[in-house]
Every structure is written in C-alpha cells, then in structure tokens.
C-alpha positions in Angstrom: -52.0 -1.1 7.2 -50.9 -0.6 3.7 -49.3 2.8 4.3 -47.4 1.0 7.3 -46.2 -1.8 5.1 -45.2 0.9 2.3 -43.5 3.1 4.8 -41.5 -0.1 6.1 -40.6 -1.1 2.9 -39.3 2.4 2.2 -37.2 2.0 5.6 -35.8 -1.3 4.6 -34.5 0.1 1.5 -33.0 3.2 3.2 -31.2 0.9 5.9 -30.1 -1.1 3.0 -28.5 1.8 1.4 -26.6 2.9 4.6 -25.3 -0.6 4.8 -23.6 -0.4 1.6 -19.6 -0.7 1.5 -17.7 2.3 2.9 -14.5 2.9 0.7 -11.2 3.9 1.8 -9.1 5.6 -1.0 -5.4 6.4 -0.9 -3.4 8.1 -3.4 0.4 9.2 -3.3 2.0 10.7 -6.2 5.1 12.1 -4.1 4.9 15.3 -6.6 4.4 17.3 -3.1 8.2 16.7 -2.5 9.3 19.1 -5.2 13.0 19.3 -5.1 13.2 18.8 -1.2 14.9 16.2 0.7 12.0 14.9 2.7 9.3 12.3 1.6 5.6 13.0 2.0 4.5 13.3 5.6 4.2 9.7 7.4 6.4 8.4 4.3 9.9 6.8 5.3 12.9 5.4 3.9 14.6 2.3 5.9 17.5 0.2 5.5 18.6 -2.8 7.0 22.5 -3.8 7.4 23.8 -7.1 6.3 23.9 -10.2 8.5 22.4 -13.6 9.0 20.1 -14.5 8.8 18.9 -11.7 6.3 22.6 -11.0 4.4 21.8 -10.0 1.0 23.7 -13.0 -0.5 21.1 -15.3 1.2 18.1 -13.5 -0.8 17.4 -15.8 -3.9 14.3 -17.0 -5.7 14.5 -20.3 -3.4 15.2 -18.1 -0.3 13.5 -14.7 -0.8 13.1 -11.4 1.1 11.9 -11.5 4.5 10.6 -8.6 6.5 9.1 -9.9 9.8 12.0 -10.0 12.8 14.4 -7.8 11.3 15.4 -4.5 12.2 14.8 -1.7 9.7 16.3 1.8 10.6 14.3 5.0 9.3 17.4 7.1 7.3 17.1 10.8 5.9 17.5 12.9 3.9 16.6 11.9 0.3 19.1 13.2 -2.2 17.8 14.9 -5.0 18.6 13.7 -8.4 16.4 13.5 -11.5 18.0 10.8 -12.7 20.3 8.9 -10.5 23.0 6.5 -11.5 24.7 5.4 -8.3 24.5 3.8 -5.2 22.5 5.6 -2.2 21.3 3.8 0.8 19.3 6.9 1.9 17.1 7.1 -1.2 16.6 9.4 -4.0 13.9 12.2 -5.0 14.1 11.3 -8.6 11.5 12.2 -11.8 8.6 10.2 -11.4 7.0 7.7 -13.9 6.2 10.5 -16.8 9.7 11.8 -16.7 8.2 15.6 -16.6 9.4 18.5 -14.4 7.6 18.6 -11.3 6.6 14.5 -11.6 8.7 13.3 -8.8 8.9 9.6 -7.1 11.3 8.0 -4.3 14.3 6.1 -5.9 16.6 3.5 -4.2 19.7 2.2 -4.7 21.1 0.1 -2.0 24.8 -0.7 -1.7 26.9 -2.7 1.3 23.7 -3.5 3.1 20.6 -6.2 2.8 18.1 -3.7 1.5 16.4 -0.4 1.4 12.4 0.0 1.7 10.0 2.4 1.3 7.1 2.6 3.6 3.8 4.3 3.8 2.2 6.1 6.7 -0.2 4.4 9.2 -3.4 4.2 6.5 -6.3 4.1 8.8 -9.5 2.2 8.1 -12.0 4.8 8.0 -14.7 2.9 5.9 -17.1 1.8 8.7 -16.5 -1.6 8.8 -13.8 -4.3 8.9 -11.6 -4.9 5.6 -10.8 -8.3 4.3 -8.8 -6.9 1.4 -7.7 -4.1 -0.7 -6.6 -3.1 -4.3 -3.7 -1.5 -5.1 -1.7 -0.3 -7.9 1.9 1.5 -8.5 4.7 2.2 -10.8 8.1 1.1 -10.8 10.8 3.6 -12.7 13.9 1.7 -14.0 16.7 4.3 -14.0 19.5 1.8 -14.6 20.3 -1.6 -16.0 22.3 -3.8 -13.5 25.9 -3.3 -14.5 26.7 -7.0 -14.2 23.4 -8.8 -15.5 19.9 -8.8 -14.3 19.0 -9.1 -10.3 17.6 -12.5 -9.2 15.0 -10.4 -7.4 14.3 -7.5 -9.4 11.8 -4.7 -8.5 9.9 -4.0 -5.3 8.9 -6.9 -3.0 5.4 -5.4 -1.5 4.8 -6.4 2.2 1.6 -5.3 4.5 1.4 -5.2 8.2 -1.4 -4.5 10.6 0.8 -3.8 13.4 4.3 -2.4 12.2 5.9 -5.5 13.2 4.7 -8.7 11.4 4.8 -8.3 7.8 3.2 -10.4 4.9 4.5 -10.7 1.5 2.2 -9.8 -1.2 3.5 -12.8 -3.3 0.9 -12.1 -6.3 3.1 -8.9 -7.0 6.4 -10.2 -6.7 8.3 -9.0 -9.8 10.0 -11.0 -12.2 12.6 -10.2 -15.1 9.1 -10.7 -17.7 7.7 -7.2 -16.1 10.9 -5.5 -14.5 13.4 -6.3 -17.1 17.2 -5.3 -17.0 16.7 -2.4 -18.6 15.8 1.4 -18.4 12.0 1.9 -18.5 8.6 1.7 -16.6 6.8 -0.7 -15.2 3.0 -0.2 -14.4 1.9 -2.9 -11.8 -2.1 -2.8 -12.3 -4.7 -2.8 -9.7 -4.4 -6.1 -7.9 -6.9 -7.5 -5.5 -5.0 -8.4 -2.1 -6.7 -10.9 0.7 -5.5 -9.8 4.2 -4.5 -12.4 6.6 -6.7 -10.8 9.2 -9.5 -8.5 9.2 -8.3 -4.6 9.0 -10.4 -3.3 11.9 -12.4 -0.1 11.8 -9.8 2.8 12.7 -6.9 0.5 12.8 -3.6 1.0 10.8 -2.6 -0.8 7.9 1.2 -0.1 6.6 2.7 -0.7 3.3 6.5 -1.5 2.7 8.3 -1.9 -0.8 11.6 -3.5 -0.2 14.5 -3.2 -2.7 17.0 -5.9 -1.8 20.8 -5.4 -2.8 20.8 -7.7 -5.8 22.8 -10.5 -6.5 24.7 -10.9 -9.0 24.3 -7.3 -10.3 26.8 -5.1 -8.6 25.8 -2.1 -8.5 22.3 -3.6 -9.1 19.3 -1.6 -10.9 18.1 1.5 -9.6 14.5 1.6 -9.4 12.0 4.0 -8.1 8.2 4.0 -6.7 5.4 6.4 -8.1 1.9 6.6 -8.2 0.8 4.4 -5.4 -3.2 4.0 -5.3 -5.0 1.8 -3.0 -8.6 1.6 -2.3 -10.7 -0.8 -0.1 -14.2 -1.3 0.7 -16.1 -2.7 3.8 -19.8 -3.4 5.0 -20.8 -2.0 8.2 -20.9 -4.5 11.2 -24.0 -6.5 11.5 -24.7 -5.4 15.0 -24.7 -2.0 13.8 -27.1 -2.6 10.8 -29.5 -4.6 13.3 -29.8 -1.6 15.7 -30.1 1.1 13.0 -32.9 -1.3 11.5 -34.6 -1.8 14.9 -34.4 2.0 15.4 -36.0 2.7 12.3 -38.7 0.2 12.3 -39.5 1.4 15.8 -39.8 5.0 14.7 -42.2 4.1 11.5 -44.5 1.9 13.8 -44.8 4.7 16.5 -45.8 6.9 13.9 -48.3 4.7 12.5 -49.9 4.1 15.8 -50.2 7.7 16.5 -51.6 8.5 13.2 -54.5 5.6 14.0 -55.3 7.0 17.2 -55.5 10.5 15.8 
C-alpha cells in the first residue's frame, strides 16, 4: 500500500506540474522591414478621416480618442525615411529606437485626418488556457517636436480588441507630457500588466492598436514611431482538462498496482 501511495503522490506532482501556466510571447522590432515599404507580416497602418463624432478637433483630454464604432482604412505603402520631418498619412519606415543602421520602426505623422493607427496581427492564444491579462512594453521614438507647442494628447494611445470590432483603451498607458515631452528623444513604456475586460479564449485572437491622433493645438504635430513591442501572457489549463488528466493518471496507477498485487 505504501508503494501505491508513493506512486500516487508522484502522479499528483506530475499532474500539478502539467497544470502550470502556459506562456504566450510576442516580440516585434520591425527590423525585418529593412529598407522596404511593407510592414511586417500581419501588421498594418490604418487611417481615419475627419468628421463628427471623431473629428480631430473634438479629441481632448476630457473627450479622448475613441476607436469602437469608427471606420479605419488600411493604407499602403510605407515611405522609407530614416528621420521623417513631414506629415504622411501612410506612415514611415524609419530608424528605430537605437538609431543604428538596420534598426527600424513604423513612424506616424497624420495630417488633415483624425488619426493614424498601427495595428498588430491577430495574436492567437496558444497558452492552453484562457487568459485574463497580458504584459506589454514598447518604445515610442520622438522624431520631431510639435511646431506650435505640445500636443494635448501626446504619443500613442494603446487599444486592444478580442474581435477586431470593439476596442478598449489601455488607460494606464495613455501618455502624458511627462513621459512623451514635446522634444526629440525616446520614451520607453515599461512592461505593464493589462487586465482584459473578458477572457482571451484558447486559440482566439487578440488585436492591438496604437493610435496617433492629429494633434491639437500643434500643426504639424509631433512625429513619433513605434518600436520594440513585447507582449507576454500566461494561463492555467482549464479545470476540466486538469481533472480528466488526473483521473486518467490515477486510474493507470491503480490498475498497475492491482496487477502487481495479483502477480
């Protein structure tokens, strides 16, 4: 009997180990674009024309950027330019955070429209269980300062979606002039935990969207770029899966024990 208890204990440990969190890890540094005009596979640049209720003049600190219910149109191609200084609604393939040759980023500089957004591919949950939160970090490179002063809504506003239709703003990461000042430089957004409004189901997509509004009062506003995106998430397998695995393992161990006793 002691042997059975020992084997069963080992089985429970192995099952508990199998129930450990599965991990999702996504990294994009945009370097694969080289000097090309196309974003990395699955990534896209989108823009949104002005017009109520999403006119650029209505986006203020008290009435901020929204994404749900607005139409964003995919635009191509990117314009290769290491250090952009002019507006471009299609976005730039520019030098990345380090400024070294070969380090690339996607830069945005909307004009005459409400906003430009950089959207990720559909990120699939391959962790083996539902996910309730993720961690994300990225860099914002500041290529120019706003010519008429600082933007009221500086930097990128990050949104996520579980259906590519309804978007939720990650308000904890909304930039301010303290971390995205009206100057040339680099802003690092450190790894931050983001709680999801609903579970990210197994093998279902998550989409990310970084929005650059056509800033007021500055015109032209600050030119910025996105680089070094890193997302991680963890999950625990569904309880039903764990229970079935445990029952199967216990059954196998008990059968082996009986055969040993009979033998």
